[in-house]
C-alpha angles and dihedrals in degrees: 000000000000088000085073093069128094140173113305112271116248094245091049101049120120141174103293092187091056090051092049091053090046096053094040089066097043110031116074111232096012116148130166170235091117120219118194130195129163127235116241121234141066104302109154086212112056107244123202137193113225124195119190115173106304095342131089128202140176122228123199120191143172112260118249124256134045112334134195116255116278090003126131092018101180089166089066090050091052092047095052097042091048092049093047089051087077092058140060092269110109110239135148118267111257123218112180144354118208118194092171107110092197093072101067101345103269138035118283144163132213126220138166120288109241114193122220147123119291117213118193093177114067088208084073095222114208095028122111121237091257092051091048090049092050089049095051091046090052091050092051091047091054090048091051091048089049091054090052095059117112100221097196089050093058095044100265098107091115096037095107141351112268115239131007089072096149094046091050091048095049091049092050094046091049097049091045088052091051092049094053105034116118099188138013112269112194093203090055089047090054091045094051092047092047094050092047089051093054094044100078106266107188122196127200130191128224144110135215087263104037123037096336094134093051092046089051090050091051091050094051091047092050092047088054090055104037110011090225126085138154121226110196114195115189117194111060090185099054126133123295113282094031088134098077118212087234093075089056091048090053091049088052097046094042094043084230132150122240108228115196117205134177134213132208137167133202092222121029147136114249121214126192119196128120081328138028117240140151135218117209114238121233113289090010118150108241119201122198119188125187125217128213115292111257119220111198118206111232113253142165094196109113091211094054089043092056092046090055091049093048090048093055092044091053089052088057092056106061109177 
């Protein structure tokens, strides 16, 4: 496995002396001088081989530069591996997690170096049928052990929300794609729409004056079950305060994006009462356009909360 290492890439270099000083004070038995090389391959988090005296370690760190929210969470890796180290699941021993960016530039953790063979081809070329069978049996055994772990008992009870995994992943992938896209790709837009359609979107009907409380209740219940819900608000010219703080609170608690979308029709009846709205005529062409997903930072500050509410309300009043 160590044959898969090379000289540290230019963009991933750091102050080796600073790391050596840090580890000397925090890892029992650590003694320099420290030698560092980098594993080849496509790890999203740069991974390094450390040699200090007779000991070998592996360091995983966040990459430098601007990162997408929640990506490259080496702290989560460290927490899971450390917790599983107290179970029958085979994992490397962890030594230290450093979230101080001043040490080597980004957060990192250090664990034991466990030697083995790395297979990039699942067909396991070069292995005999008996060897392949033993490897697959071992994989299944580890998966079975993993599924017997009592997460709360090892301190991972709050690690993630149970259920709705696919909905949360689809939401996260979509928002990360939006945050990093440089141009509109129609194939991706079709894929996002198709995935959302198959993910259990649930619509409820209600307004602030008629059935609003019941609609809000349905939305909350559905979010508990699926983690994905659509809130359709007709009437972009309604009275001040139509964007209820409740929708922001739900977005906060569900870690959900708010996706504005707008509707128009080439032939419609237009009504004006306390609100302005239109009703498409038969055979009219209706156009629905989606805005960028909005991720609201959690806050208890009333001023920030009101700024978020005002911003959403402004979006609902184009023109």
